[in-house]
C-alpha positions in Angstrom: -42.2 13.9 -32.6 -44.6 16.8 -32.0 -47.3 15.0 -34.0 -46.9 11.9 -31.9 -47.1 13.8 -28.6 -50.3 15.6 -29.7 -51.8 12.4 -31.0 -50.9 10.5 -27.8 -52.5 13.2 -25.6 -55.7 13.3 -27.6 -55.9 9.5 -27.5 -55.5 9.6 -23.7 -58.3 12.2 -23.5 -60.6 10.1 -25.6 -60.0 6.9 -23.7 -60.3 8.5 -20.3 -63.6 10.3 -21.0 -65.4 8.1 -18.6 -62.7 8.6 -16.0 -63.2 12.4 -15.8 -63.0 13.8 -12.3 -66.3 15.2 -11.1 -66.3 19.0 -10.3 -66.7 18.3 -6.5 -63.7 15.9 -6.4 -60.5 17.0 -4.7 -58.3 16.5 -7.8 -60.6 18.6 -10.0 -60.6 21.5 -7.4 -56.8 21.2 -7.0 -56.1 21.4 -10.7 -58.5 24.4 -11.1 -56.8 26.1 -8.2 -53.4 25.7 -10.1 -55.1 27.0 -13.3 -56.3 30.0 -11.4 -52.8 30.7 -10.0 -51.4 30.3 -13.5 -53.9 32.6 -15.3 -55.9 34.7 -12.9 -52.8 35.6 -10.8 -49.9 35.0 -13.3 -51.2 35.7 -16.8 -53.8 38.4 -16.0 -51.4 40.4 -13.9 -48.1 39.5 -15.6 -46.9 38.0 -12.3 -44.1 36.0 -13.9 -43.2 34.4 -10.5 -46.4 32.3 -10.7 -45.1 30.8 -13.9 -41.7 30.2 -12.5 -43.2 28.4 -9.5 -45.8 26.3 -11.5 -43.8 25.3 -14.6 -41.8 22.1 -14.6 -38.2 22.4 -15.4 -39.0 20.1 -18.4 -42.0 22.3 -19.5 -43.0 22.3 -23.1 -45.6 24.5 -24.8 -47.2 24.0 -28.1 -49.2 26.9 -29.7 -51.1 26.6 -33.0 -50.1 30.2 -34.0 -46.9 30.8 -32.1 -45.0 27.6 -32.4 -43.4 25.6 -29.6 -41.3 26.6 -26.6 -39.4 25.1 -23.8 -39.5 26.6 -20.3 -36.7 29.1 -20.9 -38.1 30.4 -24.2 -41.7 30.5 -22.8 -40.7 32.7 -19.8 -38.5 34.9 -22.0 -41.3 35.4 -24.5 -43.8 36.2 -21.7 -41.5 38.7 -20.1 -40.5 40.5 -23.4 -43.7 40.0 -25.3 -47.1 39.8 -23.7 -45.9 41.2 -20.4 -43.2 43.4 -21.9 -45.2 46.6 -21.7 -48.3 46.3 -19.4 -48.8 50.1 -19.4 -49.6 50.0 -23.1 -51.1 46.6 -23.5 -52.5 43.9 -21.2 -54.2 40.6 -22.1 -56.8 39.0 -19.8 -57.7 35.3 -19.9 -61.1 34.0 -18.7 -61.9 30.3 -18.3 -65.2 29.5 -20.0 -67.4 28.3 -17.2 -68.1 24.6 -17.3 -65.6 23.9 -20.0 -62.8 22.5 -17.8 -62.4 18.8 -17.5 -59.8 16.9 -15.4 -58.6 13.3 -16.0 -56.4 11.7 -13.4 -53.2 9.8 -14.6 -52.4 6.7 -12.6 -49.3 4.5 -12.2 -49.7 1.4 -10.1 -52.9 2.7 -8.8 -51.4 6.0 -7.6 -52.1 9.4 -9.1 -49.0 10.9 -10.6 -50.6 13.5 -12.8 -53.7 14.9 -14.5 -54.8 16.1 -17.9 -56.8 19.3 -17.9 -58.8 20.2 -20.9 -60.8 23.5 -21.3 -61.7 26.5 -23.3 -60.9 30.1 -22.6 -61.5 33.6 -23.9 -59.0 36.3 -24.2 -59.5 40.1 -23.9 -57.2 43.0 -24.7 -56.8 46.1 -22.6 -55.2 49.3 -24.0 -55.0 52.6 -22.2 -58.0 54.9 -22.9 -60.0 52.2 -24.6 -62.6 49.8 -23.3 -61.6 46.2 -22.9 -62.0 44.3 -26.2 -62.8 40.6 -26.8 -59.9 39.2 -28.8 -60.3 35.4 -29.2 -61.3 32.0 -27.9 -59.1 28.9 -27.8 -58.9 25.4 -26.4 -56.2 24.2 -24.2 -54.9 20.9 -22.8 -52.5 20.9 -19.9 -50.6 17.9 -18.4 -49.9 18.4 -14.7 -47.4 16.2 -13.0 -46.5 15.6 -9.4 -42.8 16.4 -9.0 -41.4 15.7 -5.6 -44.9 16.1 -4.1 -45.6 19.4 -5.9 -47.9 19.9 -8.9 -46.1 21.3 -11.9 -47.3 22.0 -15.4 -45.3 19.8 -17.7 -47.0 20.3 -21.1 -49.3 23.0 -22.4 -51.2 22.9 -25.7 -53.0 26.0 -26.9 -55.0 25.5 -30.1 -58.1 26.2 -32.2 -57.7 30.0 -31.7 -60.7 31.8 -33.1 -61.0 35.5 -33.5 -64.4 37.2 -33.6 -65.8 38.0 -37.0 -66.2 41.7 -37.5 
């Protein structure tokens, strides 16, 4: 099932390449604002409430190193793992400028969702040490309109690369 979901999303991305939203379009700006809430506010400061507000009840997350999660497991792992001890370890995500692309999803001519593709960098912060570049990765998010509110329904995080030392 997971292989089929990933293959389907990649096929959609390929077929919609010409339908990408331009950076000055409203949908592109809206999805990037949700991305910022999710990462700049939520991830970078461990503000779990951002994730709770933005994730669909049917949220699924697929990670090439950490496996898959549903909403409940994802939030638990975030609270006890990455954000479990922000005084001793903190991760920071930075969207690689110009890498984000947004593809609208239509049903009967009406936008019901969007696919966001991008690349990001991660940095590690530990007390008494300078921030350290940790990795890069690609991501694909499927955002869906649920009762008039944009929710992240599916997250794919893949092609993690660590710097060569």
